[in-house]
N, C-alpha and C positions, 0 to 999 in steps of 0.2 A: 324330706325332699325322696322322692321315689327314686330307688336304687338301681330301677330295672334299665337305666340308660348308663349306668356306670362302666366305664373302659373295665375291660379284662385284663388287658396288657399295658405295661408302662411304656414310655417311649423310649425307644431304643435306638442307639448309637451303632447303626450297621457296620462302621468300620472298625468296631470294637466288639460287638457281641451281634450273633447271627441267629437267636434262638427264636425271635420274634420280631415283629415290625409294630410301628404305631398304631396301636389299638384302636382304630379310628372307623366309626360307622360310617359305611359306605352305601350312598343311597344314590337313586335316581330322581327323575321329575317329570313333569308334564310336557307335553310339547309346547314350544315356545308360539308366540304371537308375533309374526314378522307383519309387515304392513299389510299384506295380502291374505294373510291367514290367522287362525286363532285355535288354542287350545281344544282338543276334542273331548272335554269332559263330559260324562252325562248329565243332561240337565231336563229336568221335568217341573211339571206346572202343578204348584201347590192350590193357588186360588187365582181364579181369572174373573174380570169384570164380564158380568153376565151370568155369572154360575148362580144355581139356584140353591138357596137355603132354606131347607124343610121348615115351613110354618113360619117362615120370615118374609122372604121375598127373593130379588134377586141383588148379587152384588154391584156396586156403584162404583167402588172406591177402595183402593187399598191404603191403609193408615200407617200400618207398624208390622214387624214380623220378631220371629225369634226362632233359634235351632239350636238343638242340644247335641250332646255327643255321640247319642243312639240315632241321631238323623231325624227323631220326631220334629215337629214344628207345631208354631201356634201363629196365625196370622189374625190380626186385628182389621176389621173391614166395614165399610158401610154400606147399608142397602136402601131399596127403594121402598121400605116399610115406612109407617108413620115417624115422622119426626123424633116421637118420644121414646122410639123403642128400635131405633134403625142400625145402631152400632152392634157388632157381633165379634164374638172371638171363636175363631175356625180352628178346629184340627183335622187330621188326615181322617178321623172318623165321622167328622161332620160339624154341625153346631155345639159349642161347648157353653159359651155363655151369651148373654144377650142383655142389651139395656133395659133397664126397667125390671130385670129378673130379681124376684124375691131372694133373699140371702137366708142362710139358715140363723144367722145372727149379725148384727143386734137384730131381735124380733120386731118384724114388721119393716124392716129396711130392704130397699131395692138398689140397684144398680143404677146411678145416673150417669156416670161415665167412666171409662177407663183411663189408667194413666201408664206407668211402667209397663212394659211387654218383656217377660223372660221365662224362662224354660230350663231345668235342669235335665239330666239323663234319666232320672227315675221319674220323669213327667210332671214334676211338681212346679208351682209358679211362686213367687213372692211379691207381691205386687200392691199398690195401692188403688182404692176404688173410692170415687165420690159417691155420696149416698144419697138417695130420696128418703123422705118419712121421717127425718131425722133431725134434730135442733140444729141450727144453724151452726153453733159451737162445736157440733160432734157430726159433721155430715161428711167425714171421710175416714177410711181406716186403712190398715195394712192387714192383707190376708195372705193366709197360707192356702192356695187353691181358693176355695170359698169359705174356710174357715177363718172367722175373725181372730187375729192375733193381738192388735192394739188399736183402739179408737181415740180419734181426736176428744180432748179433755180428759184422757186416762192419766192417772199419775203415773210417772217413769219411775223404775226402781234401780235405775242406773247410779251405783254410789258415787260417780263423778261429777254427777248433777245435784243440786242443792235439793234437801228434804222439800216435798211438795211441787216439785218441779212437774208441770202438765205438758202434755203434748197439745199442739194448737195447729196442727197441720202435717202433711208429708208431702216431699217431693220425690226424688227418684229412689227406688229399691231396686235391690241385686239381691237374688238368691242363689247360694254355691250348693256345690254336689253334698254337702254335708247338713244341707238344710237349714243353714245359718241365712239370717236374712238382714243385710245392711241397708239402713234407711238414713236418706237427707232429711232431717227432721225439724220442724219448726216447733219450739218450747217456749214455755214462759218461766224461766229459772228466776226466783225471787232476789237472788243475790246477782243477778245481771241488771243494770238498770236501763233496761227497755222492755217493752211489754212482747215483743216477738223477738226470740232469740233464736240462733241456729245451733244444731249440734249433729255430730256423726254418731248414730246409735246402732249398736249389733245387737240383735235379736237371736238367743240361742233357743231353740225349739226342740221339742221332743216329737218322735214320729208322727204325731197326730197334730202337730203345727200350736202346740200350748207353750206358752213361753216359759223356759226354765231360768233365764237370766238375761238381763240387759247390761252392756256395757257401752259407755261414751268415749270413743277413741279421742275426739277432740269436741271443742264448744268454742262459741262466741266469747271474746275475751281471754282465752289463753295464749299463751306467747309459747309458740313451736321452738323445738330446739334450733339454734342458731340463728334465732331472730332476736329483736329487740321491740317489735312492735307486736300488738296483739291480733288475734283473728278480728275481723269485721263480719265476713260472710265465708260462706263456701259455695262452690260452684252447684247449681241446682239442676242444670241440664241432665238429659238421660247417658251423656257421654263426658261429662265433667268428673265422674266417678268410677272407679270399677273395683270388684271385690272377688278373690279368688277361692280356690276351695282351701287354702290353709289359713284363711280368714285375714289374710293381708288386704289393706285398703288403699288405693291409690284415688288422691283427689286434688282438686283446685281450692286453694283457699286466698281469700282476699284480705291484706293486712290493711292496719289503719295508717299505715305510712304513705310517704308520698307516692303518685301514681308511678313513676318511673322505677319503682323497686316493690310494689305493694302486691304483686301477685305471685304464688309460688305453687309449686307441684309436690306433694309429699306423699310417700309410701309409708303408712302409718306415721312414725314420727322421724322420718329419715328424708330431708331433702333431696329431691331429684332435680329441679330446674327451679329458677327464680328471675322474674323481669328485670333486665339491667344487669345480669350476670353473663358470663360468656358462654355461648353455645357451643356445640361440636364444630361449627363451622369456624375457621379462623378468622379472627378480625370482626367476627359479628357477635353481639350480644342477642339475648332473647329480650323483644320489645314489647310483645304482647302475648300473655298465656291464658288470659282470661277468654272465656266462651270457646276455647278450643277443644275438641274431642281428644281424649285420651282412652288407653286400656291396659290392663294388667294380665299377665298369663300366671299358671301355676308354679311356674320357676320364680315368680318374682319380678320379671322382666317388663320394662313399661315401654309403652309406644304413646307419642302424643304428637299433635300439630302445634305449631307454634308460628307466630309471626317474628322474623328478626329484624333488627336496624339495619341498616344501609340501605343497597340498590331496591328501591321498591319493585321492580319487576320479578325480583327473584326472592322476595323476603318470606313466602310462605314456604313452610318446610314440614317434613314428618321426621321425627326423631326416635329411634330404636334403640333403646337401652345406651344411651350415651354416643351413638353413631348416626351421623345423617343417612336416611334412607333415600331420601327425593327430594328436591324442592322445585319451585316452578320454575321454569328455565332450563331445568335438567336435560342432558341428552341421554337417552337408555338406547342400546343396540336394538332392544327388542321393537321398538317403534322407529328405527332409523330409517330415514335421514331427518325425521322431525323432533321436535323438544317439546317437552310437557308445559302447556300453558295454564292448566287448573288441577288442583288435586281436592275439588269437592268443597262443600261448604266447611268454614272453619270449625262449627259446631257438630260436624257431621261424624260417624263411626270412625275409628282407627283400629279396628280388632287384630289381636297378636294371640296366635295359638301357642301351644307348648312347646312347638319347636322353632318358635321365634319367627314364624312366616306371619306377615302383615299383609291385610287385605285393604285396599284403597282404591277410590274412583280416579280416573285420570283423564284429561283431555289434552290432546297434542295439536300440532299446527299442521294437519296434513290437509291440504286444500280440497280434498274430496270429504265434505263434512258428514257423508255417510258411512264413513271407515275413521274416525277421529276421536271416540271415546271408548271407554272401557273399564272394566275392573282388573286390577293389577294384583299379583301375590307377589311381594317383592318387588323385584324387577321385570317380573314376567306378566304378560297379558294373558288372564284366563278366560277372560269373555270380552267380546268386540261387537258394535254394531254389526249385524248381518247375521248374528247368530241364530240358527235354525233350530226352534222348539215347537212343537205341537201343531205343525203344518203351518207355522208363520215366522218370522224372523224378528228381532230385537231391532228396533230403530232408535230406542234412546234407553239410557239407564236413570233411575233417580240417583241423586248426588247429594241430598239435603241429610237434615237430622235422623230421619228414620228410614234410610234406605236400603241397607244390607246387613247382614249380620254373619257370623263364622263361628261355628262350634269350637269349644276350647282345643279338643283334640285336633283341629285342622281338617277334619275329614269331610265337613259339610259346610257348604255356604247357601245363603238364603239372600236374593236380592230382588228389588221391585223395578219392572222395566215396561215400556210400552212397546206393543207388538205392531207388526204390519198392518193388521187388520183393526187398529185403533183401539185395542183393548188393553187394560192395564192389566199384569199379572203379577204375581208372586211367584219367584222360581226356585228350583232348589237344584243345587250343583253339587255333585260328589266328587271331590279332587281326588284323583288318582295317579300320585305320583309313582315311578318306577321304584321296585322295594330296596329297601338296604342291604348291603352284604352282612351276613352274619357276623355277630361279634363274639359269639359265645357267652353273652351276658344278656344285655337287653334285647338282642334279636338272636333267636335260637339258632344253632348250627355252630359251624368249624370257625373259629377266628382266623383272621389273616395271619400266615406266617411266613418268616423270610430266613434264607440261609445264605452261607458263600457259595458262589458257582464252583465247580470243580476248576474253572479256570483260574481261580484265585483271586479274580479282579471282581467279576460281575456278582448280583445280589440276584438269587433266584425268589420268586415271590408266588405264593398260593394263597388264593382266596376262594372262599365257598360261592359257586355261582349256581349251586343245584336249589337250596332251600329257598334262596330269593335271588333269582337271575335277573339281571338287568339289561338293556342292550348295547351298552358301550361302557367302557371306563378308559379314565387317564391316570396316571401316576404323576405326583407332584413331589418336589423335593427342595430342602433349602438348608442351610448350616445349621448345626446343632445349637448354636447359640440363639436363634431364632424360633426354636420350637415353641416357646411360650404363645409367642404371637403367631404361629404359623405363617411366616413372611417366607415364601418361595423365591426360588432364583432359577428355577428350572423346570422341566416338565418332559415325560415320555408319554405323547399322545397315542391313542388307539391302541391300547396293549391288548385289545382282543377280549372274547367272552369265554375262554376255556377254563380260566381260573388259574392259569398258569403264566407267568412272564418273568423276563430277566432285565435289569438294566445295569448300566455302568455308571456307578456313582461318581460324584468330583470326588478330587482328592481330599478335601477336609472332612472333619466329621459332618455327618449328613444324617437328617431326619428324613422320612417320606410317609406318603399315605396315597390311597386309591380313593379316587372319587367317580361316580358313574355319570354319563351323559347320554340325552338321548340326540336322534339324529336332527333335531331343530337346534342344538346347541344350548339346551337347558340342562344343568348339572343339578345333581342331589348335594347335600349338605357333607361338610367336611369332618363329621364327628361331633362327640360329644365332651365336654370336660368332666373333671372327679364330681362335680355336682349334678351331672345328669342333663346340664344345658348345651344346647346347640353352639358349637363355635362360630365365633365372628370372623369367618374368613370365607373366602371363594378364590377361585382361579383367577379371577381378575383379568379375563380376556384371554387367557391362554388357552391353546387346544381349540380354539373356536367358540368358548363359552360366552353366550350372551345373557345369560341370567341363571339364577337358582331359586328351586324350590326344595325345601327340607322335607323329610318324612320319615317315620320310624316304622311304618306298616309294609308289610309284606301284602300281595295280592290277596 
């Protein structure tokens, strides 16, 4: 676990000790989108319909995209070239790969089509291609960029699979920053009584893309911990599995049991959710998890879409680390007075960054249908119809399987949209939340301090507004017994931007913290726990807060 976000100071009872205060990271956020406005994050065009691709033709359609922590991107597109070679992979430098392009290995093989699209910060992709000029039982492979890693019909060396197990196909693949590739693979394991079996295989590579080792995390026929029924299959869609830099894998599995309880989500071998089991929404169970998007950040925190039992008009939900983020029918202050009517395709993306910010598509019931859809980060709209970009306006957002992506550090968002001139475009947004207050640890600077006021009653607080200054701050407090959950009972709103303030605490033992807020009512996060994970709390409507975006970055 990255220790850079660990708190430097412990929770302090200010009625008993005044040498410090709750060492909570204080940060701001982007502008909130109210019904008539949206956040002014920088948006640029990556690829646009009609763009010329040197030596190929012009772009006619955007198919898929990915974006890295470094802001580098890759876009899969179609062109007006001959149908045998019209698909391309584009980067900021231009053409990267093309359908029918010859590959170094296997000798004589050419790209027939692309499948997974991904990119790590080092600029590498770990993906699967379908191949031309190869036998039908060997016409696909997993590649590290263009370096062949493993090909259909190769023997697997994973010790968890039986000897002489061969790969017979590849579905989704993921690459992490360590260069490991996670593969949802079809195999033929001699000891599994079917000809096509499924396994989750991790390929450990050297710096050149050669396999050092293989591990099968789970396979068809295996009984997962906490289950009595065996695995029948895994989710094979691009958003039915996720792989983080620590090598953790979040995935959907279909079991051999009855359909009411046979769908499960696991992080490695730990159950996260199961059909028929209680959801975080009181009185409602998970009904359908199959075919729903999910994601996993580098802190091991999960986000996933789910269908719940009960009231059908409100049964589509997004769950984030055991808590409900939003459901169809939700009222969100950022789009007041309207309610959410859709959260995109069930199998669509739901990316979560390392500060537990979740990106999702939303549609709400504004009668003005030119202002009723957008992209949300948590409960804040960060892009809405009408967004101005490159001399045009966004008139609609893609909301299906390959619609948008977010870098794991949360800094960059890539999304597909249709513009007012009729062109389709792949766009890049840079999320610029106001900076955190330094904590002396993860954020360089002077940590927040507290002391008893000379009047013997008030608490004087000082925090660093020089290293990372925000536009406004609020103070929240509650009984010390609730410090673990950060349940607030009061607030001091608008405490200024000088870095010095005083407040009168209630008579009982008390904890407190400071969080920033911008002029639109969007606040920053409320700090990090001892494992460096963003705390699960917000102001809950106090001080005019309408939403929250967490960030650990200074400008």
